[in-house]
MILUMNU-89489 format. One record per residue: residue in three letters; x, y, z of N, C-alpha, C, O in turn. Coordinates in steps of 0.2 Angstrom, whole numbers, plus 5000, padded with zeros to 4 digits. Example, Ala and Ser with C-alpha at 12.3 -4.5 7.8 and 13.67 -1.06 7.14 Angstrom:
MILUMNU-89489
ala506649725039506249785039506649845039507149835042
ser506449895035506849955036506450005039506750065040
END
This chain:
MILUMNU-89489
met532744605473533344565471533844605468533744655465
thr534544585470535044625468535244615461535044565458
gly535644655458535844645451536244585450536144555445
gly536644565455537044505454536544445454536644395450
ala536044445459535544385459535144385452535044335450
asp534944445449534644445443535044415438534844375433
gly535744425438536144395433536244325433536144285428
glu536244295439536344225440535644195438535644135435
ala535044225440534444195438534344195430534144145427
ala534644245427534544255420535044195416534844165411
leu535544185420536044135417535644065417535744025413
gln535344055423534943985424534443975419534343925416
leu534044035417533544035412533844025405533543985401
ala534444055404534744045398534943965397534943945391
asp535243935402535443865402534843825400534843775396
glu534243835403533643795402533343805395533143765392
ala533443865392533243885386533643845381533443825375
phe534343845382534743815378534643735377534643705372
gln534443705383534243635383533643625378533543575375
arg533243675378532643665374532743685366532343685362
arg533343715365533543735358533143795356533043815351
asp532943835362532543905360533043955360533243995365
val533343965354533844015353533644085355534044125358
asp533044105353532844175355532844185362533044245365
ala532544135366532544145373533244145376533344185381
val533744105373534444105376534644175375535044205380
val534544205369534844275368534544325373534844365376
ala533844325374533544365379533844365386533944415389
his533844295388534144285395534844305396535044335401
leu535244295391535944315392536044395392536444415395
ser535644425388535644495388535444525395535744575397
ala534944495398534744505404535244495409535344535414
ala535644445408536244425413536744485412537044505418
val536844505406537344555406537144625409537544655413
arg536544635409536244695412536344685420536444735423
gly536144625422536144615429536844615432536944655437
phe537244585429537944585432538244655431538644675436
thr538144695426538444755425538144805431538544845433
ala537444805432537144845437537444825444537544875448
asn537644765445537944745452538744765452539044755457
gly539044785446539744805446540144735446540744745447
asn539844685444540244625443540444615436540144585432
lys541044645434541244655427541444585424541344575418
ser541744545429542044475426541444435424541444405418
met540944435428540344395426539944425420539744385416
ala539944495420539644525414539944505408539644495403
ala540644505408541044495402540944425400540844415394
met540944375405540744305403540044295400540044255395
ala539544335402538944335399538944355392538644335388
cys539344415391539444435384539744385379539544385374
val540244345382540544295378540044245376540044225370
arg539644225381539144175379538644195374538444165369
leu538444265375537944285370538244295363537944275358
gly538844315363539244325356539344255353539244245347
asp539444205357539544135355538844105352538844075346
val538244125355537644105352537444135346537244105341
leu537644205346537444245340537844215334537644215328
ala538544195335538944175329538744105327538744095321
asn538744055332538643985330537943965329537843905326
ala537443995333536743965332536344015327535943985324
ile536544075326536144115322536644135316536344155310
gly537244135316537644155311537744225310537944255304
asn537644265315537744345314538444365317538444375323
leu538944365313539644375315539644445318540044465322
thr539344495314539344565316539144575323539544605327
ala538544555325538344565332538744525337538844545342
ser538944465335539444425339540044465341540244465347
arg540344495336541044525337540844585341541344605345
ala540244615341540144675345540144655352540344695357
trp539844595354539744575361540444555363540644565369
phe540844525359541544505361541944565363542344575368
ala541844625359542144685360541944715367542344745370
arg541344715368541044735375541444695380541544725385
ala541444635380541744595385542444615386542744615392
arg542844625381543544655382543544715385543944725390
arg543144765384543144825387542944825394543244855399
leu542544775396542344775403542844755408542944775413
ile543344705405543844685410544544705408545044675411
ala544644745403545244765401545744795406546344785406
asp545444835411545844865416545844825423546144855428
glu545544765423545544725429546244695430546644695426
ala546344675436546944635438546944575434546444545432
pro547544545433547544475429547044425432547044415438
cys546644395427546144355430546044305424546144315418
ile545744245426545644195421545144215416545144195410
glu544644255418544144285413544444315407544144315401
gln545044355408545344385403545544335397545544355391
gly545744285400545944225395545344205391545444195385
trp544844195394544244165390543944215386543744205380
val543944285388543744335383544244345377543944355372
ala544844335378545344335373545244285367545344305361
val545044225369544944175364544144155363543944105362
ala543744205364543044195364542744175357542344125357
ala543044205352542844185345543144115343543644095345
met542744085338543044025335543644055331543644105328
gly544244015332544844035328544744045321545044095318
cys544344005318544244015311543744085309543744105303
asp543444115314543144175313543544235314543244295313
val544144225317544544285318544944295311545344255309
asp544844355308545144375302545944375301546244345297
asp546144415306546944435306547244385310547144385316
pro547744345308548044295312548544335317548744305322
ala548744395316549144425321548744445327549044435332
gln548144465326547644475332547544405335547544405341
leu547444355331547244285334547844265338547744235344
leu548444275336549044255339549144295346549244265351
ala549044355346549144395352548644375357548744375363
asp548044365355547444345360547644275362547544265368
ala547844235358548044165360548544165366548544125370
glu549044205364549644205369549444235376549644215381
leu548944285376548744315382548344255386548444245392
ala547944225382547544165385547944115388547844085393
leu548444095384548944045386549244065393549344025397
asp549444125393549744155400549244145405549444115411
arg548644165405548144155410547944085411547844065417
ala547944045406547843975407548343935412548143905416
arg548943955410549543925414549643955421549843925426
arg549444015421549544055428548944025433549144025439
phe548344015430547843995434547643915434547143895437
gly548043885430547943805430547343785426547043735429
asp547143815421546543795417546743755411546843795406
val546643695411546843655405546343665399546643655393
asn545743675400545243685395545443755391545443755385
leu545643805395545843865392546443855388546643885383
glu546943815391547543805388547443765381547843785376
thr547043725381546843685374546643735369546943735363
lys546143775371545943825366546443875364546543895358
ala546843895368547443945367547943915362548143945358
leu548143855364548643825360548343815352548743825348
ala547743795352547443775345547443845341547543845335
asp547243895344547143965341547843985339547944015334
ala548343975344549044005342549243965336549643985332
gly549143895336549343855331549043875324549443875319
leu548443885324548043905318548443975315548543985309
ala548544025320548844085318549544075315549644105310
arg549944035318550544025315550543995308550944015304
val550043945307550043915301549843965295550043975290
gln549344015297549144065293549644115291549644135285
ile550044125295550644175294551144145290551644175288
gly551144075289551644045285552144005290552643975287
asp552144005296552543965301552243905302551943885307
ile552243855297551743795297552043745302551643715305
val552743735302552943685306552843695314552543655317
glu552943765316552843775323552043775324551843755330
gly551643805319550943805320550643735321550243725326
met550943685317550643615318550943585324550543545327
arg551443605327551743575333551243595339551043555343
leu551043665339550543685344549943655343549543635348
leu549643645337549043615336549043535338548543515341
asp549643505337549643435339549643435347549343385350
glu549943475350549943485358549143495360548943465365
ala548843535356548143555358547743495357547243475361
met547843455352547443395351547543345356547143305358
ala548143335358548343295363547943305370547743265373
leu547843375371547543395377546743375376546443355381
ala546543395370545843385368545643305369545043295371
cys546143265368545943195368546143165375546043105377
gly546343205380546543185386546243225392545643215393
pro546643265395546343295401545843355400545443365405
ala545843385395545243435394544643405394544443355390
asp544143425398543543395399542943435397542343415399
asp543043495394542443535392542343525385542743545380
asp541843485383541743465376541643525371541843525366
ser541343575374541243635369541943665367542043685362
val542343675372543043705371543443655367543743675362
ala543343595368543743545364543543545357543943545352
ala542843555356542543565349542843625345543043625339
lys542843685349543143745346543843735344544143765339
ser544243705349544943695347545043645341545543665337
val544643595341544743555335544543595328544743575323
cys544043635329543843675323544443715321544543725315
ser544843745325545443785323545943735320546343755315
phe546043675323546443625320546243605313546643605308
phe545543595312545343575305545443635300545643625294
thr545343695302545443755298546143755296546343775290
ala546643745300547343745299547543695294547943705289
cys547243635295547443585290547143595283547443575278
tyr546543625283546243645277546643695273546743685267
val546843755276547143805272547843785270548143815266
ser548143735274548843715272548843645268549343625267
cys548243625267548143565263548443505266548743455263
asp548543505273548743445277548243395279548043395285
tyr547943365274547343325275547643255279547143225283
glu548243235278548443175282548443185289548243135293
arg548543245291548543255299547843255301547743225307
val547343275298546643265300546543185301546243175306
gly546743145296546643075297546943045303546743005306
asn547543075305547943045310547643055317547643015322
trp547243115318546943135324546243115324545943105330
thr545843095318545143085318544943025323544443035326
glu545342975322545142915326545142925334544642915337
leu545642965336545742975343545143025345544943015351
leu545043075341544543125343543843095343543443115347
thr543743045339543143015339543042965345542442965348
lys543542935347543542895353543442935359543042915364
arg543742995359543643045365542843075365542643095370
gly542543065359541843085359541743155356541243185355
val542343185354542343255352541943265345541643315343
leu542043215341541743215334541043175333540843165328
ser540743165339540143135339539543185338539443225343
trp539243185332538743235331538043225335537643265335
his538043165338537443145342537443175349536943175353
glu537943205351538043225358537843295360537443305365
ser538043345356537843415357537843455351538143435346
pro537543515352537543565346538243575344538343585338
ser538643585349539343605347539743555343540143565338
ser539543485345539843435341539543425334539943405329
val538943445333538643445326539043495322539143485316
phe539143555325539543605321540243585320540443595314
leu540543545324541143525323541243465318541643465313
ser540743415319540743365314540643385307540843365302
ser540243445306540043475299540743505297540843495291
his541143535301541743555299542243505297542543505292
cys542243455301542643395299542443365292542943355288
asp541843355291541543335284541743375279541943355273
ser541743445280541943495275542643485273542843495267
val543043475278543743475276543843405272544243405267
arg543543355274543643285270543343295263543643275259
ala542843335262542543345256543043385252543043375246
ala543343435255543843475251544343435248544643445243
leu544643385252545143335250544843305244545243295239
leu544243275244543943235239543843285232543943255227
val543743345233543643395227544343395224544443395218
glu544843405228545543415225545743355222546143355217
met545543295224545743235221545243215215545443165212
gly544843255214544343245208543843205209543543175204
arg543643195215543043145217542443185219542243185225
trp542143225214541643275215541043245218540643275222
thr540743195215540143165217540143135224539743145228
glu540743105226540843085233540843145238540543145243
ala541143195236541243255240540543285241540343315246
glu540143285235539443315236539043275241538643305245
leu539043215241538743165245538843185253538443185257
val539543195254539743205261539543275263539243285269
leu539543325259539343395260538543395262538343425266
val538143365257537443365258537243335264536743355268
ala537543275266537343235272537543285278537143285283
ala538143315278538343355284537843415284537643435290
arg537643445279537143495279536543475282536243515286
asp536243425280535643395282535643385290535143395294
arg536243355292536243335299536243405303535943405309
phe536643455301536743515304536043545305535843565311
gln535643555300535043585300534543545304534043585307
gln534543485304534043445308534243455315533743455319
ala534843455317535043465324534943535327534743545333
leu535143585323535143655325534543695323534443755325
gln534143665318533643705315533843775313533543825314
ala534443775309534743835307535143815300535343765300
pro535243865296535643855290536343835292536643855297
ser536643785289537243755290537843805288537643855285
trp538443795291538943845290539443815285539443835279
his539943775288540443755284540243705278540543715272
pro539743665279539543625273539243665267539343655261
asp538843725269538643765264539143805260539143805254
ile539643825263540243855260540643805256540743825250
gly540743745258541043695254540643675248540943665243
leu539943665249539543655243539543705238539543695232
ala539543775241539543825236540243825232540243845226
glu540743815235541443805231541343755226541643765221
leu541043695228540943645223540543665217540643655211
arg539943695219539443725214539843775209539743775203
leu540243815212540643865208541043825203541143845197
arg541443775205541843735200541443695195541643685189
gln540743685197540343645192540043705187539643685183
gly540143765188539843815184539143835186538743865183
arg538843815192538143825194538243885199538143885205
leu538243945196538444005199537844025204537944045210
thr537244025201536644045205536544005212536444035217
glu536643945211536643895217537143915222537043905228
ala537743925219538343945224538144005228538244015234
glu537844055224537744115227537144105233537144135238
ala536644065231536144045236536444015243536244035248
leu536943975242537243945248537643995252537743985258
leu537944045248538344095252538044155254538244195258
met537444165252537044225254536944235261536744185265
gly537144295264537144305271537744285275537844305280
lys538244255271538844225274539444275272540044255274
glu539344325268539944365266540244395271540844425270
gln540044395278540344425283540944385285541344405289
ser540944315283541444275285541944265280541844265274
val542644265282543144265277543144195273543344195268
ala542944145277542844085273542444085267542544055262
ala541844125268541444125262541544185257541344185252
leu542044225260542144285256542544275249542344305244
leu542944225250543344205244542844175238542944195232
pro542444125240542044095234541544145232541344145226
phe541344195236540844245234541244295229540944315224
ala541844315230542244355226542244315219542244345214
gln542444245219542444205213541844205209541844195203
val541244195213540644195209540544265205540344265200
ser540744315209540644385205541144385199540944415194
leu541744355200542144355194541944315189541944335183
ala541644255190541344215185540744245182540644225176
arg540444285185539844315182540044375177539644395173
gly540644395178540944455174540844515177541044575174
asp540644515184540644585188541344595191541444575197
his541844615187542544615189542644665195543044655199
ser542244725195542344775200542144745207542444765212
leu541544715207541244685213541744635215541844625221
ala542044585211542544535213543144575216543344545221
met543344625213543944655216543844695222544244685227
ala543244725223543044755230542944705235543244715241
thr542644645234542644595239543244565241543444555247
ala543744555236544344525237544744575241545144555246
arg544744635240545144685243544844695251545244705255
arg544244685252543944685258544244625262544444635268
gly544244575259544544515262545344525264545544505269
leu545644555259546444565260546544615266546944605270
arg546044655267546144705273545944665279546244675284
ala545444625279545244585285545844535287545944525293
val546144495282546544445284547244465286547644425290
gly547444525285548044555287548644515286548844505280
thr548944485291549544445290549444375288549944335287
asp548844355286548744285284548944275277548644295272
arg549544235276549844235270549444185265549344195259
leu549144125268548844075264548144105261548044095255
arg547744135266547144165263547244225258546844235254
ala547744255260547844315256548044295249547944335244
ile548444245248548644215241548044205237548044225231
glu547544175240546944155236546544225234546244225228
leu546544265239546144335237546544375232546244405228
leu547244375232547644405228547544385220547544415216
ile547444315220547344285214546644315210546644325204
val546144325215545544355212545644425210545444445204
val546044465213546244525211546544525204546444565200
val547044485204547444475197546944465191546944495186
asp546544415192546044385187545544445185545344455180
ala545344475191544844535189545144585186544844615181
ala545744605188546144655184546244645177546144685172
leu546444575176546644555169545944555165545944585159
ala545444535168544744535164544544605162544244615157
gly544744655167544544725166545044765162544944825161
gly545544725159546044765155546544805159546844855157
gln546644795166547044835170547744795172547744765177
leu548144795167548744755167549244775173549544735176
asp549244845174549644875179549444845186549844835190
val548744845187548444825193548644745194548844725200
ala548544705189548744635189549444625191549644585195
ser549844665188550644665189550744675196551144645200
gly550444725199550544745206550344695211550744675216
ala549744665209549544605214550044545213550044515218
cys550244535207550744485206551444495211551644445213
glu551644555211552244565215552044545223552444525226
glu551444565225551244545232551144475232551344445238
leu550944445227550844365227551544335228551544285232
ala552044355225552644335225552944335232553244285235
lys552844395235553044405242552744355247553044325251
arg552044345246551644305251551844225250551744195254
thr551944215243552044145242552744115244552944055244
his553244165244553944145245554044095251553844115257
ala554344045250554443995255553843975260553943955265
ile553243975256552643955260552643885262552343865267
gly552943835257552943765259552243735257552143675260
val551743765254551143735252551143725244551043785241
ala551143665242551243665234550643685231550743725225
ala550043675233549443695230549443775229549243805224
ser549543805235549543885235550043915230549943955227
thr550643875230551243905226551043895219551143935215
ala550643835217550443825210549943875208549943905202
arg549443885212548943935210549244005209549044045205
ser549644025214550044085213550444095206550444145203
ala550744035205551144035199550744045193550944075188
ala550144015193549644015187549444085186549344115180
ala549244125192549044195191549644235188549444285184
gln550244225190550744265188550844245180551044295176
ala550844185179550844165172550344195167550544225162
arg549744205170549244235166549344305165549244335159
thr549644335170549844415169550444415164550444465160
his550944375164551444385159551244365152551444405147
ala550744325152550444305145550044365142550044385136
ala549644405147549344465145549744515142549544555138
ala550344515145550844565142551244535136551744575134
gly551044475134551444455128552044415129552344395124
asp552244405136552844365137552644295139552644275145
phe552644255134552444185135552944145138552844095141
glu553644155136554144115139554244125146554244075150
thr554144185149554144195156553544165159553644135165
ala552944165156552344135159552444065160552344035165
ile552744025154552843955155553343945160553343895164
ala553943985160554443975166554143975173554443945177
ser553644025173553344035180552943975182552943945188
leu552543945177552043895179552343825179552143785183
ala552743805174552943735173553243705180553043645182
pro553743735183554043705189553543695195553543645198
ala553043745195552543735201552043675199551843645204
val551843665193551443605191551843545193551543495195
asp552443545191552843485193552843465200552943405202
glu552843515204552843495212552143475214552143445220
leu551643475210550943455213550943375213551143345208
asp550743345219550643275219549943255216549443275219
pro549943215211549343195208548843155212548243155211
ser549143125217548643085222548343135226547843115229
lys548543195228548243235232547943295229547443325231
ser548243315223547943375220547843365212548043395208
ala547443305211547343285204546943335200547143355194
trp546443365203546043415199546543485198546543505192
leu546843505202547243565201547843555196547943595192
arg548143495197548643475192548443475185548743495180
thr547843435184547543435178547343495175547543515169
ser547043545179546843605176547443645174547443685169
leu547943645178548543685177548943655171549243695167
leu548943595170549243565164548943585157549243605153
phe548243595157547843615152548043695151548143715145
glu548143725156548343795156549043805153549143855149
leu549443765155550143765153550143745145550543775142
ala549743695143549743685136549543735132549843755127
gly549043775134548843835131549343885130549443915125
leu549743895135550343945135550843925130551143965126
arg550943855130551543835125551243845118551643855114
arg550643825117550343835110550343905108550543915102
arg550243955112550244025110551044045109551144095106
ala551444015112552144025111552443995105553043995104
gly552043945102552243915096552543845097552843815093
asp552543825104552843755105552243705105552043685110
glu552043685099551543635098551743565101551243535104
arg552343545100552543485103552443485111552143435114
gly552743535114552643535121551943545123551743515128
ala551543575120550843585121550443515121550043505125
glu550643475116550343415115550543365120550043325123
leu551143365123551343325128550943345135550743295138
asp550943405136550543435142549843415142549443385146
thr549543415136548843405135548643325136548243305139
arg549143285133549043215134549143195141548743155144
gln549543225145549643205152549043235156548843195160
ala548743285154548143315157547543265156547143255160
gln547443245150546943205148546943135151546443105153
ala547543115152547643045156547443055163547143005165
leu547543115166547343125173546543135173546243105177
leu546343165168545643185168545243125167544643115170
ala545443075163545043015162544942975169544442935169
asn545242985174545142955180544842995185544742975191
leu544543055183544243105188543543105187543243095181
asp543143115192542443125192542243205193542143225199
val542343235188542243315188541843335182541743295177
val541743405182541443435177541943475173542243515176
ala542143445167542743475163542443525158541943505154
pro542843575156542643615151542643575144543043535143
ser542243605139542243565133542943555129543043505126
glu543343615130543943605126544443555129544843535125
trp544343535135544743485138544543415135544943365135
thr543843405134543643335132543443325125543143285123
ala543743375120543543365113543943305111544443285112
pro543543265107543743195105544343195100544343245096
pro544843155100545343155096545043145088544543115087
gln545443175084545243175077545143095074544743085070
ser545543055077545542985075544842945076544742895074
gln544442975081543842945083543242955077542642935078
his543442995072542943015067542343045069541743045066
val542343085075541843135077541843195073542343225072
arg541243215070541243275066541043335070540643335075
met541443385069541443445073540943495070540943515064
ala540543525074540043585072540343645076540443645082
val540543695072540843755075540443815074540143835069
leu540343845080539843905081540343965082540743965087
thr540344015077540744075078540344135077539944145073
glu540544185082540144245082540444295078541144295077
gly540044335074540344385070539944445069539644465064
gly539944485075539544545075538744525075538544495080
lys538444545070537744535070537544475067536944455066
trp538044435065537844365062538244315066538844325069
trp538044255066538444195068538544145062538044135058
thr539144115062539244075057539344005060539643995065
ile539043955056539043885059539343845053539143845047
ala539943815055540243765050540143695052540343675058
phe539943655047539843585048540043545042539743545037
gly540643515042540943475036541143535031541443585033
ala540843525025541043575020540543625019540543665015
thr540043625024539443675024539543735029539743715035
gln539443795027539343845031538743885030538443895025
val538443905036537843945036537844005040538244005045
arg537544055039537544115043536844125046536344125042
leu536744135052536144155056536144225059536744235062
ala535644255059535644325062535744315070535444265073
asp536044365073536144355080535544365084535144405083
thr535444315089534844315093535144295100535644275101
lys534644315105534844295112534944215113535344185116
gly534544175109534544105109535244075107535444035110
leu535544105102536144085099536644105105537144065105
arg536644165108537144175113537044135119537544115122
tyr536444115121536344065126536643995124537043975128
leu536543975118536843915116537643915116537943875118
ala537943975114538643985114538943975121539443945122
glu538544005126538744005133538743925135539243905139
leu538243895134538143825136538743775132539043735136
ile538843785126539243745122539943755125540443715125
ala540143825126540843845128540943815135541543805137
asn540443795139540543765145540243695146539743685150
ser540343655141540043595141540043555147540643545150
gly539543525149539443485155539243525161539043505166
ala539343595161539243635167538543665166538243675161
glu538143665172537543695172537543765173537943795177
arg537043805170537043875170536243885172535843865169
his536143925178535543945180535243995174535644035171
ala534643985173534344035168534444105169534544145165
leu534444125176534644195177535344215175535444275173
asp535844165176536544185174536544195167536944235164
leu536244155163536244155156535944225154536144265149
val535344245157535044315155535544365157535644415153
asp535844365163536344415164536944425160537144475158
arg537144365157537744365153537544395146537944435143
val536944375144536744395137536544465137536644495132
glu536244485142535944555142536544605143536544665141
gly537144575145537744615146537544675151537744735150
val537344655157537144705162537744745164538244715166
asp537744805164538244855166538344845174537944875177
pro538844825176538944815183539044885187538844895193
glu539144935183539245005186538545045186538545095189
arg538045015183537445045183537145055190537145005194
val536945105192536645125198535945115198535545145194
val535645085203534945085204534745115211535045105216
asp534245155211534045195217533945145223533545095222
arg534245155228534145115234533445105236533245055239
arg533045165236532445165238531945115234531445095237
lys532145095228531745055224531944975225531544935223
leu532444965229532744895230532144855234532044805232
ala531944885240531544845244530844835241530544785243
ser530644875236530044855233530044825226529544815222
ala530644805224530744775218530444705217530144695211
gly530444665222530044605222530144565216530744545215
glu529644535213529744495208530044525202530244485197
leu530044595201530244625195531044635195531244675191
leu531344605200532144615200532444595193532344535191
asp532744645189533044625183533844615185534044625190
gly534144605179534944595180535244655184535644645188
ala535044715182535344775185535144785192535544805196
ala534544765194534344765201534744715205534944735211
arg534744655202535144605206535844625207536144615213
thr536144655202536844685203536844735208537344745212
ala536344785208536344835213536244805220536644835225
tyr535844755221535844725228536544695230536744705235
arg536844665225537544635227537944685229538344675234
arg537944735225538444795227538344825233538744845237
arg537644835235537444875241537644825247537844855252
ile537544765246537744715252538444715253538644725259
glu538844715248539644725249539844785252540244785256
ala539444845250539644905253539444905261539844935265
leu538944875262538744875269539144825273539344845279
arg539444775270539844735274540544775276540744765281
gln540744815271541344855272541144905278541644915282
ala540544935277540444985282540344955289540544985294
ala540044895290540044855296540744845299540844845305
ala541144815295541844805297542244865299542544865304
asp542144925296542344985298542145005305542445035309
ala541444995306541145015312541444975318541545005323
ile541544915317541744875322542544895324542744895330
glu542844905318543544925319543644985323544144995327
thr543245035323543245095326542845105333542745155336
gly542545045334542245035341541545065341541245075346
gln541245075335540545095334540045035334539845025328
leu539945005339539644935340538944945338538644905335
glu538544995341537845005339537745015332537244995329
ser538245055329538145065322538245005318537844995313
ala538744965320538844895316538144855317538044825312
glu537844855322537244815323536644845318536244805316
ala536644905318536144935314536244925306535744905303
ile536844925304537044905298536844835296536644815291
gln537044785301536844715301536044705299535844665296
asp535644745303534944745302534744755295534344725292
glu535044815292534944825285535144765280534844755275
leu535744745282536044685278535544625278535444595273
asp535344615284534844555284534244565280533944515277
gln533944625280533344645275533544635268533144605264
leu534144655266534344655259534444585257534244565251
val534844545261534944475259534244435259534244395254
gly533844455263533144415263532744435256532444395253
gln532844495254532444525248532744495242532444465238
leu533444485242533744455236533644385236533444355230
ala533644355241533444275241532744265239532644215235
asn532344305241531644295239531544305232531144275229
ala531844355229531744375222532044315218531744305213
phe532544285220532844225217532444165218532544115213
gly532144155223531844095225532344045227532343985226
leu532844075231533444035234533344015241532844025244
gly533743965243533843945249533243905252533043905258
gly532943865247532343825249531743865249531143835251
arg531743925247531043965247530643945241530943935236
gln530043945242529643925236529543985231529444045234
arg529643975225529544025220528844035219528443985218
val528644095219527944115217527844115210528344125206
ala527244105207527044115200527244175198527144235201
gly527644185192527844245189528444275192528644325190
ser528844235196529444255199529944265194529844245188
val530444305195531044315190531344255188531544245182
ser531444205193531744145190531344105185531544075180
glu530644105187530244065182530144105175530144075170
lys530144175176530144205169530744195165530744185159
ala531344195169531944175165531944105162532144095157
arg531744055166531643995164531243985157531543955152
leu530744015157530244015151530544055145530544025140
asn530844115146531144145141531744115138531844115132
val532244095142532844065140532643995136532943985131
thr532243955139532043895136531743905129531943875124
arg531243955128530943975122531443995117531443975111
ala531944035119532444065115532944015112533144005106
ile533143965117533643915115533243865110533543845105
arg532643845111532343795107532243825100532243795095
ala532043895100531943925093532543925089532543915083
ser533143935093533743935089533943865086534243865081
ile533843815091534043745088533543735082533843695078
val532943755082532543735076532843765070532843735065
lys533043835071533343865065533943825062534143815056
ile534443805067535043775065534843705062535143685057
thr534343665065534143605062533843615055533943565051
asp533543665054533243675047533843685042533743665036
ala534343715044534943725040535443665039535643655034
leu535543635045536043585046535643525050535743525056
pro535243485047534843435051535243395055535043385061
ala535843365053536243315057536543355063536443325069
ala536843415062537143445067536643475072536743475078
gly536043495070535543525074535243475078535043485084
ala535143415075534843355079535243335085535043325090
ala535943335084536443325089536443375095536443355100
leu536343435092536343485097535643485102535643495108
asp535143465098534443455102534543405107534243405113
arg534943345105534943295110535443315116535343285121
gly535943355115536343375120536243425125536543435130
val535743475122535543525126534943515131534443485129
arg535043535137534543525142534343595144534743635146
thr533643605145533443675147532943665153532743615155
gly532843725156532443725162532743775167533043825164
val532643775173532943825178533643825177534043875177
tyr533943755176534643755175534743725168534343675166
cys535143755164535243735157535943705156536443725160
ser536043665151536743635150536843605143536343595140
tyr537443605141537543565135537943505137538543515139
his537743445136538043385139537943325134537543285135
pro538343325129538343275123538443205126538943195130
ser538143155123538343085125539043065123539243095117
pro539343025126540043005124540042975117540642985114
asp539542945115539542915109539242955103539042935098
glu539143015105538843065100539243075094539843085095
ala538943065088539443075082539543145080540043155076
val539243195083539343265081539443305088539143295093
arg540043335088540243375094540243445092540543465087
trp539943495096539843565095540443595099540543585105
ile540743645096541243695099541143765097540743775092
val541343815101541243885100541943905098542443895102
gln542043945093542643985091542544055092542044085090
ser543044085095543044155096543344195090543444255090
END
């Protein structure tokens, strides 16, 4: 049998395995097809087999590193061939949302568009237009980008007859609408796309992937509108449908749910959802934000900078990553670094035309000015951007930035202005279904709610309640309580509380040889070492792909898979069953014991305040302080 015949037979077997949803067999047969066509000298067919293999690895397995390596092989195979339609398909082989740098995405899309129109392939034209539109939006040319995307959607609803290609094109469309906050456009096309059958998750695996992306964009809108419970229901349902249909972890719903968990303060759960997805730029931002929320500022900075390097000319995603750099630098006392990032933010945000991105950028710049003691400039930076936010579309962002603006005015001595901003923010907050920080929801003095104040003072904590003050010796339990009270309503995983209270040094180095055998004994330092090693390997994999060292990139991915699995097992994350004595279970027991012991001491000294605290604190794997709305005693933490 000739090499060409071997390749054709392998493709047929791959098709049959795909119908059975046997992903391992699909990969094996497509690999055989690549070998067969290559041996026969049929570079075009070998390149298309590489494209199919890369597509399976990315969308069925979630291994973007290996996927990109196969796409790169496909490019090399036909780079020197005469113009052909296969060059167009290879150019846009990846999902548009998986291409990091929009400059590269645009160049590839334009090449594909040339081949599509030269050879009359309307399906390729649809994908090329969609990817070019996404790239235009990402670099800030939103009007032209949306024009191209509308043209692509018109083809997807009409003459384009390849459902898989239509699905990938719509994925680029949804991504563009998401990053530019153009949710109305999604609604305008959804009905037509549904009638065309592109959005039906019952039809094919590609449609399941697409419908989950659609639901994730819809959930993002609900989150911004402050309808978090509704957003969670949408994401969980999309996640379940994806996993049932493809028997694999979901992609867009997991990332969307992680972003919601992050806003809710459920950091460990957010990390569980993101674990293994840090190779994707879509997951990279929330991963960096999780590190920032944990207090690991250098890891947050490194992750954000890797993202900035990857996205290149992408203005919209770069803005969000630069904000992480600013906040990580400010938290680490690096005012000069924060100022430099703010200068870059100003360039990226200039004339961007996306109110939400402009407002977030202005808030980061305001925090930097405030850190330098220039409150007037900080207020002048933030106030106009907040005014531009439409409360019907960005209710959560407007609310949070109004509270931030009120804080700046208060620090500047403008109590009247601060009170006006606070009242406006609280009026918006009253209509939102969100988890709000305790300082936002402190009851007005006129409600006759008595305040219990917990204040740290070195080796002692002072508790003030009415005319009485008591001092208690510093304990882990009191520090756990302070963390919960300061984040009223937010859930904290017991492991997060342990890490914060232990004050794990992010720079502490743990021997790599000990990581694989750490097992159930992973402490805070070991978990930090895992996260840092994973980030270093992500960067190494990106470097290897960029320099054409594809075998090296795949070897790095193998080590990454092992580390991610070990970290997940140690946490008991991702649906894995925790074994007795696991680190999560130990943390739950120790944190619960310490918190309850501290509440007993407080109750002995201040019975009414202690009893209210006991009623409001919940312990377990997830802990929180969530007082009843009619509680007569409200606890706060003063620094």
